[in-house]
VOPAGU-2260 file (C-alpha; in pm, 1 decimal, decimal comma):
REM VOPAGU-2260
SITE   aa  ch    i         X         Y         Z
SITE  UNK   A    0    2753,4    2125,1   -1062,4
SITE  UNK   A    1    2476,9    1923,2    -895,2
SITE  UNK   A    2    2497,9    2106,3    -565,1
SITE  UNK   A    3    2324,8    2427,2    -686,5
SITE  UNK   A    4    2476,8    2639,0    -407,9
SITE  UNK   A    5    2398,4    3012,8    -420,5
SITE  UNK   A    6    2505,4    3321,9    -230,9
SITE  UNK   A    7    2250,1    3563,6     -84,6
SITE  UNK   A    8    2265,6    3933,3      -5,5
SITE  UNK   A    9    1992,7    4017,0     247,0
SITE  UNK   A   10    1870,0    4375,6     247,6
SITE  UNK   A   11    1739,6    4433,2     598,5
SITE  UNK   A   12    1573,7    4708,0     798,1
SITE  UNK   A   13    1557,2    4681,9    1176,4
SITE  UNK   A   14    1548,7    4882,1    1497,7
SITE  UNK   A   15    1886,3    4948,8    1656,9
SITE  UNK   A   16    1955,4    4975,1    2029,9
SITE  UNK   A   17    1844,9    5340,3    2023,3
SITE  UNK   A   18    1505,9    5244,2    1880,8
SITE  UNK   A   19    1578,1    5394,1    1538,5
SITE  UNK   A   20    1535,6    5209,3    1212,5
SITE  UNK   A   21    1847,9    5138,1    1013,7
SITE  UNK   A   22    1927,6    4952,3     693,5
SITE  UNK   A   23    2207,4    4702,0     642,2
SITE  UNK   A   24    2316,9    4421,8     412,1
SITE  UNK   A   25    2402,3    4072,4     533,8
SITE  UNK   A   26    2539,4    3766,2     358,0
SITE  UNK   A   27    2386,0    3419,1     372,3
SITE  UNK   A   28    2398,3    3094,6     177,2
SITE  UNK   A   29    2128,8    2886,1      11,8
SITE  UNK   A   30    2055,7    2601,9    -227,4
SITE  UNK   A   31    1851,8    2612,1    -544,4
SITE  UNK   A   32    1614,7    2315,9    -500,6
SITE  UNK   A   33    1386,5    2407,3    -793,6
SITE  UNK   A   34    1447,8    2645,6   -1088,4
SITE  UNK   A   35    1293,9    2937,0    -896,0
SITE  UNK   A   36    1312,3    2822,5    -532,3
SITE  UNK   A   37    1603,7    2873,5    -290,8
SITE  UNK   A   38    1623,5    2693,6      43,7
SITE  UNK   A   39    1801,4    2882,3     324,0
SITE  UNK   A   40    1781,3    2938,6     700,3
SITE  UNK   A   41    1475,7    3110,4     846,7
SITE  UNK   A   42    1684,2    3322,5    1084,0
SITE  UNK   A   43    1862,2    3474,8     781,2
SITE  UNK   A   44    1530,6    3614,6     655,7
SITE  UNK   A   45    1438,3    3797,4     975,6
SITE  UNK   A   46    1381,2    4173,1     914,0
SITE  UNK   A   47    1459,5    4118,5     545,0
SITE  UNK   A   48    1300,7    4342,6     281,2
SITE  UNK   A   49    1452,2    4183,1     -27,9
SITE  UNK   A   50    1698,2    3911,8    -125,5
SITE  UNK   A   51    1958,2    3917,6    -404,4
SITE  UNK   A   52    2072,6    3573,3    -521,7
SITE  UNK   A   53    2384,7    3486,8    -721,4
SITE  UNK   A   54    2541,0    3166,7    -849,1
SITE  UNK   A   55    2885,1    3325,6    -891,8
SITE  UNK   A   56    3170,8    3160,3    -705,2
SITE  UNK   A   57    3242,1    3498,2    -542,1
SITE  UNK   A   58    2963,3    3735,7    -445,6
SITE  UNK   A   59    3007,7    4044,2    -668,7
SITE  UNK   A   60    3120,5    4352,5    -481,6
SITE  UNK   A   61    2886,0    4588,2    -664,3
SITE  UNK   A   62    2577,2    4401,6    -540,3
SITE  UNK   A   63    2392,8    4477,4    -865,0
SITE  UNK   A   64    2499,9    4277,9   -1170,0
SITE  UNK   A   65    2487,8    3898,9   -1163,0
SITE  UNK   A   66    2192,6    3881,0    -922,4
SITE  UNK   A   67    1829,6    3772,4    -930,1
SITE  UNK   A   68    1626,8    3983,8    -687,2
SITE  UNK   A   69    1321,1    3874,5    -491,6
SITE  UNK   A   70    1078,4    4007,3    -232,8
SITE  UNK   A   71     888,8    3679,6    -196,9
SITE  UNK   A   72    1003,7    3451,2      84,6
SITE  UNK   A   73     857,9    3255,1     373,2
SITE  UNK   A   74     981,1    3085,4     690,1
SITE  UNK   A   75     855,3    2772,1     857,7
SITE  UNK   A   76     543,7    2865,9    1062,1
SITE  UNK   A   77     681,4    2695,9    1375,0
SITE  UNK   A   78    1029,5    2843,7    1350,2
SITE  UNK   A   79    1149,7    2963,4    1691,0
SITE  UNK   A   80    1376,8    3266,0    1669,0
SITE  UNK   A   81    1508,4    3217,9    2022,3
SITE  UNK   A   82    1673,3    2883,7    1950,7
SITE  UNK   A   83    1655,8    2846,1    1569,9
SITE  UNK   A   84    1446,8    2531,7    1580,6
SITE  UNK   A   85    1283,1    2445,6    1245,6
SITE  UNK   A   86    1522,7    2697,8    1092,8
SITE  UNK   A   87    1402,5    2666,6     732,7
SITE  UNK   A   88    1305,5    2936,1     484,8
SITE  UNK   A   89    1226,2    2953,0     112,2
SITE  UNK   A   90    1297,1    3234,3    -133,7
SITE  UNK   A   91    1090,4    3241,5    -454,6
SITE  UNK   A   92    1264,5    3392,1    -757,8
SITE  UNK   A   93    1085,7    3578,8   -1040,8
SITE  UNK   A   94    1284,0    3376,8   -1297,7
SITE  UNK   A   95    1542,0    3099,5   -1307,3
SITE  UNK   A   96    1914,7    3158,7   -1268,3
SITE  UNK   A   97    2046,5    3085,3   -1617,2
SITE  UNK   A   98    2376,1    2932,8   -1506,3
SITE  UNK   A   99    2193,7    2682,9   -1284,2
SITE  UNK   A  100    1897,1    2600,2   -1503,9
SITE  UNK   A  101    2006,5    2259,1   -1635,0
SITE  UNK   A  102    1704,5    2026,7   -1607,6
SITE  UNK   A  103    1698,2    1726,8   -1375,0
SITE  UNK   A  104    2008,9    1832,3   -1186,3
SITE  UNK   A  105    1857,1    1959,6    -864,3
SITE  UNK   A  106    1960,8    1788,0    -541,8
SITE  UNK   A  107    1735,6    1527,7    -385,9
SITE  UNK   A  108    1601,7    1611,5     -39,5
SITE  UNK   A  109    1630,7    1326,2     206,2
SITE  UNK   A  110    1556,1    1287,3     576,5
SITE  UNK   A  111    1870,1    1279,6     788,1
SITE  UNK   A  112    1972,1     945,9     929,9
SITE  UNK   A  113    2307,5     870,5    1089,6
SITE  UNK   A  114    2311,5     544,9     892,7
SITE  UNK   A  115    2330,7     737,5     561,9
SITE  UNK   A  116    2694,2     832,1     599,8
SITE  UNK   A  117    2948,3     966,6     844,1
SITE  UNK   A  118    3104,7    1192,0     581,3
SITE  UNK   A  119    2935,7    1518,9     489,1
SITE  UNK   A  120    3001,1    1816,4     263,0
SITE  UNK   A  121    2899,9    2167,1     366,5
SITE  UNK   A  122    2907,2    2490,1     162,8
SITE  UNK   A  123    2901,4    2853,8     268,8
SITE  UNK   A  124    2958,9    3206,5     139,1
SITE  UNK   A  125    3077,8    3354,9     469,1
SITE  UNK   A  126    3359,6    3609,3     464,5
SITE  UNK   A  127    3707,7    3456,6     451,3
SITE  UNK   A  128    4008,9    3667,4     367,3
SITE  UNK   A  129    3783,8    3971,6     313,5
SITE  UNK   A  130    3595,7    3788,7      36,4
SITE  UNK   A  131    3258,6    3617,1      26,8
SITE  UNK   A  132    3361,9    3322,2    -187,3
SITE  UNK   A  133    3196,5    2981,2    -204,0
SITE  UNK   A  134    3365,3    2758,1      53,6
SITE  UNK   A  135    3351,4    2379,1      80,5
SITE  UNK   A  136    3414,3    2191,3     404,6
SITE  UNK   A  137    3418,8    1817,2     463,8
SITE  UNK   A  138    3321,6    1699,9     810,0
SITE  UNK   A  139    3181,7    1426,5    1026,1
SITE  UNK   A  140    2860,6    1506,1    1211,9
SITE  UNK   A  141    2828,6    1337,5    1547,6
SITE  UNK   A  142    2517,2    1155,1    1657,2
SITE  UNK   A  143    2462,5    1405,3    1935,9
SITE  UNK   A  144    2124,1    1567,8    1895,6
SITE  UNK   A  145    2049,5    1889,7    2079,7
SITE  UNK   A  146    1698,2    2037,8    2048,0
SITE  UNK   A  147    1657,8    1908,7    1694,0
SITE  UNK   A  148    2013,5    1983,9    1580,6
SITE  UNK   A  149    2305,3    1761,5    1488,3
SITE  UNK   A  150    2652,3    1876,2    1593,2
SITE  UNK   A  151    2993,4    1851,2    1430,9
SITE  UNK   A  152    3343,6    1943,5    1540,8
SITE  UNK   A  153    3398,5    2232,1    1302,2
SITE  UNK   A  154    3596,5    2554,2    1340,7
SITE  UNK   A  155    3553,8    2661,3     977,1
SITE  UNK   A  156    3206,1    2814,2    1003,8
SITE  UNK   A  157    3180,5    3193,7     984,2
SITE  UNK   A  158    2898,3    3446,8     962,7
SITE  UNK   A  159    2743,5    3422,1     618,2
SITE  UNK   A  160    2757,9    3041,1     601,9
SITE  UNK   A  161    2413,0    3014,5     761,3
SITE  UNK   A  162    2155,5    2851,1     537,6
SITE  UNK   A  163    2421,5    2667,7     341,8
SITE  UNK   A  164    2349,7    2309,4     235,8
SITE  UNK   A  165    2481,8    1993,3     395,4
SITE  UNK   A  166    2517,1    1706,1     146,7
SITE  UNK   A  167    2610,9    1345,3     131,3
SITE  UNK   A  168    2729,7    1208,9    -202,6
SITE  UNK   A  169    2558,6     890,9    -316,9
SITE  UNK   A  170    2595,3     720,0    -655,1
SITE  UNK   A  171    2775,7    1023,3    -803,2
SITE  UNK   A  172    2492,1    1259,0    -706,1
SITE  UNK   A  173    2443,4    1497,4    -416,4
SITE  UNK   A  174    2173,3    1426,4    -158,2
SITE  UNK   A  175    2067,6    1723,1      56,1
SITE  UNK   A  176    2005,3    1619,1     417,0
SITE  UNK   A  177    1997,9    1951,8     605,7
SITE  UNK   A  178    2131,3    2306,7     632,1
SITE  UNK   A  179    2409,6    2472,4     826,6
SITE  UNK   A  180    2251,5    2677,7    1104,9
SITE  UNK   A  181    2563,6    2825,0    1264,4
SITE  UNK   A  182    2837,3    2777,1    1520,3
SITE  UNK   A  183    2764,8    2690,2    1879,2
SITE  UNK   A  184    2815,2    2978,1    2123,9
SITE  UNK   A  185    2929,9    2976,0    2482,6
SITE  UNK   A  186    2625,9    3041,0    2703,6
SITE  UNK   A  187    2809,3    3302,3    2913,0
SITE  UNK   A  188    3076,4    3468,8    2697,3
SITE  UNK   A  189    2881,1    3421,6    2368,7
SITE  UNK   A  190    3209,1    3336,2    2198,9
SITE  UNK   A  191    3193,5    3088,5    1912,3
SITE  UNK   A  192    3288,1    2731,4    1992,5
SITE  UNK   A  193    3453,3    2492,4    1747,4
SITE  UNK   A  194    3127,1    2309,2    1686,3
SITE  UNK   A  195    2869,1    2364,1    1411,6
SITE  UNK   A  196    2496,8    2300,7    1408,1
SITE  UNK   A  197    2318,3    2128,7    1124,2
SITE  UNK   A  198    1939,3    2146,2    1114,7
SITE  UNK   A  199    1846,1    1811,4     956,5
SITE  UNK   A  200    1551,1    1733,4     735,7
SITE  UNK   A  201    1268,7    1525,3     875,0
SITE  UNK   A  202     983,1    1376,4     669,8
SITE  UNK   A  203     755,5    1655,3     799,0
SITE  UNK   A  204     999,4    1925,9     685,1
SITE  UNK   A  205    1025,0    1778,0     335,6
SITE  UNK   A  206     644,1    1762,2     314,1
SITE  UNK   A  207     623,8    2129,7     419,0
SITE  UNK   A  208     884,7    2235,2     160,2
SITE  UNK   A  209     706,8    2051,5    -121,4
SITE  UNK   A  210     368,2    2190,5     -14,9
SITE  UNK   A  211     499,6    2548,4     -14,3
SITE  UNK   A  212     649,9    2500,8    -360,1
SITE  UNK   A  213     323,5    2359,2    -496,7
SITE  UNK   A  214     119,1    2637,7    -333,7
SITE  UNK   A  215     348,4    2899,1    -488,6
SITE  UNK   A  216     314,2    2740,7    -832,5
SITE  UNK   A  217     -66,3    2743,1    -804,2
SITE  UNK   A  218     -70,2    3108,3    -696,9
SITE  UNK   A  219     166,4    3201,1    -979,0
SITE  UNK   A  220     -43,8    3014,5   -1234,5
SITE  UNK   A  221    -359,7    3184,5   -1104,1
SITE  UNK   A  222    -192,2    3523,3   -1128,8
SITE  UNK   A  223     -73,4    3460,9   -1486,0
SITE  UNK   A  224    -419,0    3342,0   -1595,7
SITE  UNK   A  225    -585,3    3651,5   -1446,0
SITE  UNK   A  226    -319,2    3873,1   -1601,6
SITE  UNK   A  227    -381,4    3716,4   -1942,3
SITE  UNK   A  228    -760,4    3751,7   -1905,5
SITE  UNK   A  229    -718,4    4115,8   -1800,6
SITE  UNK   A  230    -509,8    4189,7   -2110,6
SITE  UNK   A  231    -768,7    4021,1   -2332,6
SITE  UNK   A  232   -1046,6    4226,1   -2175,1
SITE  UNK   A  233    -845,9    4545,8   -2211,8
SITE  UNK   A  234    -780,8    4479,0   -2581,1
SITE  UNK   A  235   -1149,9    4402,5   -2634,1
SITE  UNK   A  236   -1245,7    4732,8   -2467,3
SITE  UNK   A  237    -995,9    4924,4   -2679,5
SITE  UNK   A  238   -1127,0    4767,0   -2999,0
SITE  UNK   A  239   -1493,8    4830,6   -2918,1
């Protein structure tokens, strides 16, 4: 499966309306874009303490087995929580997900252009029928652009689909051109409209994603080298 779609359980802690801290779990969707890197929506990572990632078609009910857990994640530095602009986040995993570790099968990231296609594929793990199962929707995104978003007539989006990938299929491979940010809401009633937002990639976003991945690799390599040197020094001390 070239899409590399994953489900996320977000373990959050936040202040409620009474000013007290409370814990809760939320569902989101992401895409494995490198063996140990998941792309998702920045707004999903707000107030998050840890993330559990699964490649199962249905998110396991027990929330324990079948997951890779992480506490390392970042959001775009210019992300605006009030309107979800630049709504991109990355989760770094401690090891690869075995079922998705085939080499050279990760989706290509490409800047969105309406000339690419008018037919798109979106995935999400939002709750449908009391299950959080991987869902595929085919849609046509309009050319309407609203504050950096592209809109589509879509009544299928539910909570938990946020962060899910939006693909076009080219030459039998999947090209990732943005992420599902959520359904449009009525400004007064706050009810969901039958229109979905996609936050599209731009060249600057792709540069930022690649830079963050490279920075993480350098930090990880530095940590492993220091860890190895520490172990060597410790053994030398023990033998002296």
